[in-house]
C-alpha positions in Angstrom: 20.0 0.2 21.9 19.2 -3.2 23.0 18.5 -5.6 20.0 15.0 -7.6 19.9 15.9 -11.4 20.8 12.7 -12.8 21.4 11.7 -15.9 19.2 8.2 -15.5 18.0 6.5 -16.3 14.5 6.2 -13.6 12.2 2.8 -12.5 11.4 1.0 -11.4 8.2 1.6 -8.1 6.5 -0.7 -5.3 6.4 -0.2 -1.9 4.7 -2.3 1.2 4.5 0.3 3.6 3.5 1.9 4.3 0.2 1.6 6.5 -2.7 -1.8 7.1 -4.3 -2.1 8.5 -7.7 -4.7 11.2 -7.5 -6.6 12.4 -10.6 -8.1 15.6 -11.5 -11.3 15.6 -13.9 -10.9 15.3 -17.6 -7.0 14.9 -17.1 -5.5 12.3 -15.3 -3.8 12.6 -12.1 -2.3 12.7 -10.4 -1.4 6.8 -6.3 9.9 -12.8 14.9 9.6 -9.9 16.6 7.0 -6.9 17.1 9.0 -4.3 15.2 9.6 -6.5 12.3 6.0 -7.3 11.7 4.7 -4.0 12.4 7.4 -2.7 9.9 6.3 -5.0 6.9 2.8 -3.7 7.7 3.3 -0.1 7.8 6.2 0.8 5.6 7.5 -2.3 3.9 6.5 -3.4 0.4 3.8 -5.3 1.3 0.9 -3.1 0.0 -2.2 -5.6 0.0 -4.0 -3.5 2.5 -3.4 0.0 1.1 -6.4 2.4 0.6 -6.0 3.6 -3.1 -8.8 5.2 -4.5 -9.5 5.7 -8.3 -7.0 3.0 -9.2 -9.2 1.9 -12.3 -10.0 5.3 -14.1 -9.0 6.3 -17.8 -5.9 8.2 -18.3 -4.6 9.9 -21.3 -2.2 8.0 -23.2 1.3 8.9 -23.1 0.7 10.9 -19.7 3.6 10.8 -17.2 3.4 11.3 -13.3 6.5 12.0 -10.8 5.3 11.7 -7.4 6.8 12.5 -3.9 5.1 11.8 -0.8 5.5 11.6 3.1 3.7 9.1 5.3 3.6 9.3 9.3 2.4 6.4 11.3 1.9 5.8 14.6 0.5 2.9 16.8 1.1 -0.5 18.4 0.8 -4.1 17.8 -2.2 -6.3 18.8 -0.6 -10.0 19.5 -1.8 -13.3 20.5 -1.9 -13.9 24.2 0.6 -16.7 23.9 3.3 -14.4 22.5 5.7 -12.8 25.1 5.3 -9.5 23.6 3.8 -6.5 25.5 3.4 -2.7 25.3 4.6 -2.5 21.7 4.4 1.0 20.6 6.3 2.6 17.6 6.6 5.5 15.1 7.2 4.8 11.3 8.4 7.8 8.8 8.1 7.0 5.0 9.4 9.2 2.2 8.4 7.5 -1.0 9.1 8.6 -4.8 7.3 7.1 -7.7 6.8 7.4 -11.3 3.8 6.5 -13.4 3.0 6.5 -17.3 -0.4 5.8 -19.0 0.2 3.5 -22.0 -2.0 1.8 -25.0 -2.1 -2.0 -24.5 -4.0 -3.3 -27.5 -6.5 -0.6 -27.7 -7.1 -0.6 -23.8 -5.9 2.1 -21.4 -3.3 1.1 -19.1 -0.7 2.3 -16.9 2.7 1.0 -15.4 4.2 2.6 -12.3 7.3 1.8 -9.9 7.5 2.9 -6.5 10.8 3.3 -4.6 10.1 4.1 -0.6 12.4 4.7 2.1 11.8 4.7 6.0 12.9 5.0 9.4 11.1 3.1 12.3 11.5 3.4 16.0 9.8 1.6 18.5 9.8 -0.2 22.0 8.2 -3.2 23.6 8.4 -5.5 26.7 9.7 -8.9 25.8 9.7 -11.4 28.6 9.3 -8.6 30.8 12.4 -6.8 29.9 12.2 -3.6 27.7 13.7 -3.6 24.0 14.1 -0.8 21.3 15.4 -0.2 18.0 15.7 2.7 15.6 16.6 1.9 12.0 16.6 3.8 8.6 17.2 2.8 5.2 15.6 1.8 1.7 12.5 -0.4 1.5 11.6 -3.2 -1.3 10.5 -1.5 -4.6 7.3 -2.2 -6.4 6.2 -2.2 -9.8 2.6 -2.7 -11.2 0.7 -2.9 -14.3 -2.9 -2.0 -14.3 -5.1 -2.6 -17.5 -8.9 -1.5 -18.1 -10.7 -4.3 -20.1 -13.8 -2.7 -20.4 -15.2 1.0 -20.5 -11.7 2.7 -20.8 -10.5 2.9 -24.3 -7.0 4.3 -25.0 -7.1 7.8 -26.1 -4.9 10.8 -26.6 -5.5 13.8 -24.7 -7.4 15.6 -27.2 -9.5 12.7 -27.7 -9.8 12.2 -24.1 -11.6 15.8 -23.7 -14.9 14.1 -25.2 -14.7 10.7 -22.9 -16.9 10.5 -20.0 -17.1 7.6 -17.7 -19.7 5.1 -17.0 -18.6 1.5 -15.8 -14.9 0.5 -15.9 -13.8 -3.0 -15.4 -10.0 -3.7 -14.8 -7.3 -5.7 -13.3 -3.6 -5.2 -12.0 -0.5 -6.9 -11.0 1.9 -5.4 -8.6 5.3 -7.1 -7.6 7.2 -6.2 -4.8 11.0 -7.2 -5.1 13.4 -8.4 -2.0 15.9 -5.5 -2.4 15.3 -3.5 0.5 17.7 -3.4 3.5 17.8 -6.7 5.4 20.0 -8.3 7.9 19.0 -11.7 8.8 20.6 -11.4 12.2 18.1 -8.6 13.3 14.3 -8.8 13.7 13.8 -5.4 12.5 14.2 -4.9 9.0 13.1 -2.3 6.2 13.2 -5.1 3.5 11.1 -8.4 3.6 13.5 -10.8 1.9 10.7 -12.2 -0.3 8.9 -11.7 -3.4 5.5 -10.4 -3.1 2.5 -10.7 -6.0 -0.4 -9.0 -5.7 -3.1 -9.5 -8.2 -6.2 -7.6 -8.2 -9.5 -7.0 -10.2 -11.8 -3.8 -9.6 -14.5 -1.9 -11.1 -15.4 1.8 -10.9 -19.2 3.2 -11.7 -19.6 6.9 -12.2 -22.9 8.6 -11.3 -22.7 12.1 -11.9 -20.4 13.9 -9.5 -20.1 10.5 -7.7 -18.4 7.4 -8.3 -18.0 4.1 -6.7 -15.2 1.8 -6.6 -15.1 -2.1 -5.6 -12.0 -4.3 -5.9 -10.9 -7.7 -4.8 -6.9 -8.9 -4.6 -4.7 -11.3 -3.0 -0.9 -10.8 -1.6 0.9 -14.1 -2.5 4.4 -14.4 -0.7 7.3 -16.4 -1.6 9.3 -18.4 1.4 12.2 -16.3 3.5 14.8 -18.8 4.0 17.0 -16.5 6.0 14.3 -15.2 8.6 16.1 -14.0 11.7 19.0 -16.5 12.0 18.6 -18.8 9.3 14.9 -20.1 10.0 12.4 -20.5 7.0 9.3 -18.5 7.1 6.2 -19.1 5.1 3.0 -17.2 4.9 -0.3 -18.1 3.4 -1.9 -15.6 1.1 -3.6 -12.6 2.4 -7.0 -11.5 0.7 -8.3 -8.0 0.6 -11.5 -6.0 -0.2 -11.8 -2.5 -0.7 -14.7 0.3 -1.4 -14.4 3.9 -2.2 -17.2 6.5 -2.6 -15.6 9.7 -4.6 -17.2 13.0 -5.3 -15.7 15.4 -7.7 -15.9 19.0 -7.0 -16.0 21.7 -9.7 -12.4 22.7 -10.5 -10.4 19.4 -10.3 -10.7 18.6 -6.7 -12.2 15.5 -5.2 -12.6 13.5 -1.9 -13.0 9.9 -1.3 -14.1 7.7 1.8 -12.4 4.7 1.8 -12.5 1.3 3.5 -11.0 -2.0 3.4 -11.3 -5.6 4.7 -9.0 -8.2 4.7 -8.1 -11.6 6.1 -5.4 -14.6 5.7 -1.6 -14.2 6.1 -1.1 -17.2 8.6 2.6 -17.5 8.9 4.9 -21.1 9.4 8.4 -20.8 10.7 10.7 -23.9 10.5 7.5 -25.9 10.2 6.0 -24.6 13.1 2.3 -23.3 12.0 1.5 -20.0 13.8 -1.8 -18.9 15.1 -1.7 -15.7 13.7 -4.2 -15.6 10.6 -5.5 -12.0 10.5 -9.0 -10.6 10.0 -9.5 -6.8 10.1 -11.0 -4.0 8.8 -9.6 -0.1 8.0 -11.4 3.1 7.0 -10.2 6.5 5.9 -10.3 9.6 3.8 -8.5 11.4 0.9 -8.7 14.8 -0.1 -6.6 15.8 -3.6 -6.7 19.3 -5.1 -4.6 20.8 -8.1 -2.1 23.4 -7.7 -2.3 24.5 -11.6 -2.2 22.4 -15.0 0.8 20.3 -13.8 1.0 20.3 -10.2 -1.6 18.7 -7.3 -1.5 17.9 -3.6 -3.0 15.0 -2.1 -3.8 14.3 2.0 -5.1 11.3 3.5 -5.5 9.6 6.7 -6.5 6.1 7.8 -7.1 4.1 11.0 -7.9 0.7 12.1 -11.3 -0.2 13.0 -11.3 -3.9 14.0 -8.2 -5.6 14.5 -8.0 -9.4 15.5 -4.3 -9.8 15.2 -1.7 -7.6 13.7 -0.9 -3.9 13.5 -3.1 -1.2 14.6 -1.8 2.2 13.3 -2.9 5.8 12.7 -1.8 6.9 9.4 -1.3 10.4 8.2 0.2 11.1 4.4 0.7 13.9 2.0 2.0 13.5 -1.3 3.0 16.1 -4.4 2.5 15.1 -8.1 3.8 16.4 -11.5 2.4 15.7 -14.4 3.3 16.0 -18.1 3.3 14.6 -21.7 0.6 13.7 -24.1 0.3 17.2 -25.4 -0.4 18.8 -21.9 
């Protein structure tokens, strides 16, 4: 397997995969080089662009969630014409384990969660006209998040939650990805990013009968990678994202959502050289979640890029199983 040796600026991260915590009604639920760039976008810890419906909902205090998921991604990389990369194609396989717990934070409903992903990526490209490829498997950067609903979602125990009806919820969250994934500075392809990523976000959720609409805005803020591909210094501007979801609640606990996101930013600088790689793109997808019994549920989801100026353009299919317990369930 040949090693990618092209020297090219890294690009902003984009990610639409990841665990999404699906919820059934009335009881909570149940989430460089071209290869390095696409890996950051699709299976790295950067989650700025993931499509995640039902983030800001009320959950009974003390409820726990254990999630196991798998995401399959295939696609290529759209590059600036000045770069020496062509015909970039890859496949990414990502198993994920996550845990979440609903808590009471000053009388407001809140949730803490941790996501630990693994992954395998294989891909090929032409670099200066010569073929290059690599396969790699290992652990990705873990992520930790705190989400708090400041309005419309009081902290309730399960017996109180049965009388709760959602109207308008306003909340915010902060996710932190730690640079603990597999990383080798001599390689362009890495599963870890070797940088801390902070993702503040604010969102609203409005219920209208069986339908609900969610809107959110957030950013990904990156620390400097001082050991990027042979000791280079890589910096990245913040990435800004906006999401919208329309969700329909079926009788019996099944729900479906149509999801969309728009994002921009993420321009990079390597060793003081500013890259022409600011991203501006959109992505659409769908989610279907259904309960198996009182404790178990399944969620399937898919998404695809709609408009990609620069960055990754992937088709993604994922499935997640969730087990819930606690709060007197």
